[in-house]
N, C-alpha and C positions, 0 to 999 in steps of 0.2 A: 655551471651546474649541469650535470650529465641529462642527455635528452634520450628517450627510449627511441630506438629504431624502428622500421617498418616490420610487419609480420606477415606471415603467409596464411592467408584465408583456407578454409576447407575446400574451396574449389581451385586453389593454386594461384590466386592473385596476390601480389604483393600490395598490401594496404597500410598506409601510415598508421602508427600506433594512436589508439585513442578513437580511431573511427571504425565504422562497420561498412564491410562490403555490401553490395546490393543483394546477394544471395543470402547473407547473414540477416539482413532487414527482412527479406521475404519469408525466411524461415520462422523468425521471431513473430511476425503478424500470422503466419499460419497457425502456430502454436497458441498464441493468444486467442485466435478465433476457435480453435479447439475447446480451449479451456471455457471461454465464454459461452459456447454452445451448450456445454453441459451444465452451467452455473445457474442455480435458481435467480429468479429476478429479486431486485431489492425488496419489493413488498413481499415476496415469499420468504425472504430471509428476515423479515420482521421489522423493515423499516417503513412503517406505516405512518399515517397522519398522527397517530399518538407518539410515535417516536419522534415525529418533527416537533410536537409541542413540548416535550419533555427535553429534548436536546437544546432548544432554543432557551428554555427555562434554565437550564444548566449552564450555558453560555453566560447568562445573564448574571449567574452566581460567580462564575469562575471564567472572567473574559481574557486572561492571559494565557498564551501557549505555556504549557508546561516544560517543554523543551528549550525554547528560545526567548520567551516573552513578549513575542508580538502579539497583536490581538489574534486570538482564537477565532477559528471559523467553522470548526467541526468538533463533534465530539467522538472520541476514540475509545474502542474497549481496548483496555490494558492486556487482558487475556482474552485471546480470540474466543468468542462464544461458540462458533460451529453449530449453530442452532440451538443451543442449550438456552430456552427462555429465562431461565433463572439466572443465569449468568449474563444474558443479554440485558435484563432490567436492573441489575445489581448496580446502583450508583457508585459504589465503592471500587467498581470496576471501570469506571469512566475517567476519562481525562480530556483536559481541553487541548486541542492543537490547532495550529495554523495549518493551512493546505500544503505549503513546502515541507514543513516537518513531517506530517503524516505520509505524504506522497514519496518521500525519498527515504529519510533515515528509518521511520517505523517500518515502512514496507520491506526494507533490505534487511532490517532486524528480522522479521516474520519469516522471511524466505530462509535466512540462516538457521532459524530455530527448526523450520519444517526440514530441512536437510539433516539436523542432527537426530530428528525422530525416526529417520530410515535407518 
């Protein structure tokens, strides 16, 4: 089976394929910090005590991850609500997900969709 070779990082270093150079890691951390500094807090985005109660009730009704069938640990908004409270509270827009499915597949999907919007 073919193996990918090394690549050259933006700083000129030779980096094994599938790994990140120290400068790439630093840039990613800086980019995430800039994004987080502008992002409202979870409470400001609507994730209040009321949300905690409702999401726990939803998970009792729908305990399995919609993607892989593992026990669901969080409620995800199928269509990102982006502050729209009507969409935020619409149970038809909720889906149960396990943390790995939410943090990997779902986030990658949302990033791809954001790139299409530009």
